[in-house]
Every structure is written in structure tokens, then in C-alpha cells.
C-alpha positions in Angstrom: -12.1 -8.7 4.4 -10.2 -11.9 5.5 -7.2 -11.5 7.6 -4.2 -14.3 8.6 -3.1 -13.7 12.1 0.3 -16.0 12.2 0.9 -16.8 15.9 5.0 -16.8 16.6 6.0 -17.7 20.2 9.3 -19.3 22.1 8.4 -23.2 21.5 8.7 -24.8 24.9 8.0 -28.4 24.3 5.3 -28.5 27.2 1.7 -29.5 26.6 -0.7 -26.9 27.5 -3.0 -27.2 30.9 -6.4 -28.7 30.5 -7.5 -25.0 31.7 -5.7 -23.0 28.9 -7.1 -25.3 26.5 -10.4 -25.2 27.8 -9.9 -21.3 28.0 -9.0 -21.5 24.3 -11.5 -23.9 23.0 -14.2 -21.6 24.8 -12.5 -18.6 22.6 -12.6 -20.2 19.5 -16.1 -21.6 19.7 -17.5 -18.0 20.7 -15.5 -16.6 17.9 -16.6 -19.4 15.4 -20.1 -18.7 16.3 -20.1 -14.8 16.0 -18.7 -15.6 12.5 -15.4 -13.7 13.0 -13.0 -17.2 13.1 -13.3 -18.8 9.8 -10.5 -21.1 10.6 -7.6 -21.9 12.9 -5.0 -24.8 13.5 -1.9 -24.7 16.2 1.3 -26.3 15.2 3.2 -29.4 16.6 6.9 -29.0 17.8 9.1 -28.2 15.2 11.2 -31.1 16.1 8.6 -32.9 13.6 8.9 -30.5 11.3 11.2 -29.4 8.2 12.5 -26.2 6.5 12.6 -26.5 2.8 14.3 -23.7 1.3 15.6 -22.2 -2.6 18.4 -20.3 -3.4 18.6 -20.2 -7.4 19.1 -23.7 -8.5 19.6 -25.2 -4.9 17.5 -26.7 -2.5 17.7 -27.7 0.7 16.0 -29.4 3.7 16.6 -28.7 7.1 14.8 -31.4 9.4 13.7 -30.2 13.1 14.1 -29.2 15.7 15.2 -25.3 15.0 17.3 -24.3 17.9 18.7 -21.6 16.2 15.1 -19.6 16.1 14.1 -17.2 18.8 10.5 -17.6 17.9 8.4 -20.0 15.8 4.9 -20.2 14.3 2.8 -21.6 16.8 -0.5 -21.4 14.5 -2.6 -19.4 12.8 -5.9 -18.3 12.1 -8.2 -17.1 9.3 -10.1 -13.8 10.6 -13.4 -12.3 8.9 -13.0 -8.3 10.0 -14.0 -5.3 8.5 -11.2 -3.4 8.9 -7.6 -3.9 10.1 -8.4 -2.5 13.4 -11.2 -4.7 13.9 -8.8 -7.7 13.1 -6.6 -6.2 15.5 -8.6 -6.2 18.5 -9.8 -9.8 17.8 -5.9 -10.6 18.0 -5.7 -8.9 21.0 -8.3 -11.1 22.7 -6.9 -14.5 21.1 -3.3 -12.9 23.0 -4.9 -12.8 26.0 -5.4 -16.2 26.3 -2.9 -17.8 24.2 -0.1 -15.8 26.3 3.4 -14.5 25.5 4.2 -14.2 21.5 3.2 -12.3 18.7 0.8 -12.2 15.7 1.5 -10.6 12.5 -1.7 -9.6 10.5 -1.9 -9.9 6.8 -5.2 -9.2 4.9 -5.8 -11.8 2.3 -6.2 -11.3 -1.3 -8.9 -13.6 -2.8 -9.5 -13.6 -6.5 -12.6 -15.0 -6.2 -14.0 -11.9 -3.9 -12.8 -9.6 -6.7 -15.3 -11.2 -9.2 -14.8 -12.9 -12.5 -12.1 -11.3 -14.9 -11.1 -9.1 -12.1 -8.3 -10.2 -10.1 -5.8 -8.4 -12.9 -7.6 -5.3 -12.2 -7.4 -5.8 -8.4 -3.7 -6.6 -8.6 -3.4 -3.1 -10.2 -5.4 -1.3 -7.9 -3.3 -2.5 -5.4 0.1 -1.8 -6.7 -1.5 1.8 -6.9 -2.2 2.1 -3.4 1.3 0.5 -2.8 3.1 3.4 -4.9 0.9 6.2 -3.0 2.6 5.5 0.4 
């Protein structure tokens, strides 16, 4: 199973120390070699970003920085794990290095993994699972 881990943190607008970067690079290298980290990227400051919002037929664009936000997306990782619990453990290891913040973990639905012509069937199975909650 693949999981998306979205890292949210308070934006400090200060660059990480060389020591912190070295620890993060080591974690990334080890996790990729172990096959549990498929992709990861960090985000540049919100001052360089924009938010695009649609409400009905109206579309608005707000340039960064986003001062009204308490936390912003700091980066993401795509994890390969056998269960949600394993994805949580991998994320705990990341937060030990990253520091303060939180990660939202979401299992990814990938139609190509379900086999040709099975995406509708798999979506129906997911709908049944949610209905039973």
C-alpha cells in the first residue's frame, strides 16, 4: 500500500542548519534504500506561492505569504507500507528528525494497482467499506 504523508508546520522563514539537513538526508537515504520512501519533497516559503480557490463560478488567486495560517504544508512523502500502522511508525521517525509539526497520513488509491478495468469495482468496494463505519 502507498500512503501520502503531508507535513504541516509553523513557517519560520529560516533555513535549516547544516546538521539538521545532514540528519534529514541520512533518513531519506536510509528510507529510500529500504524501499519504504518512494518520493519526498520540501516546500519553499509561502511567500513564493499562491492559493487558487474556486467557489461556484468565481475563481480567486491569493499570492503568499499566508500570514493568517497557523500551519502550512512544509513538504510531503510517498510511503510504501504494509499497513496504516507501519506508515504511522515511519512518520514518527520522520518527525523525530523534522521536529515540531504534524503529518496527515492518507492511503493512496491507485487505479493502475487494481488491474485493468477494475477501478470502478475497487471504488465500489471502498464505498461499501465507508458505509459500514
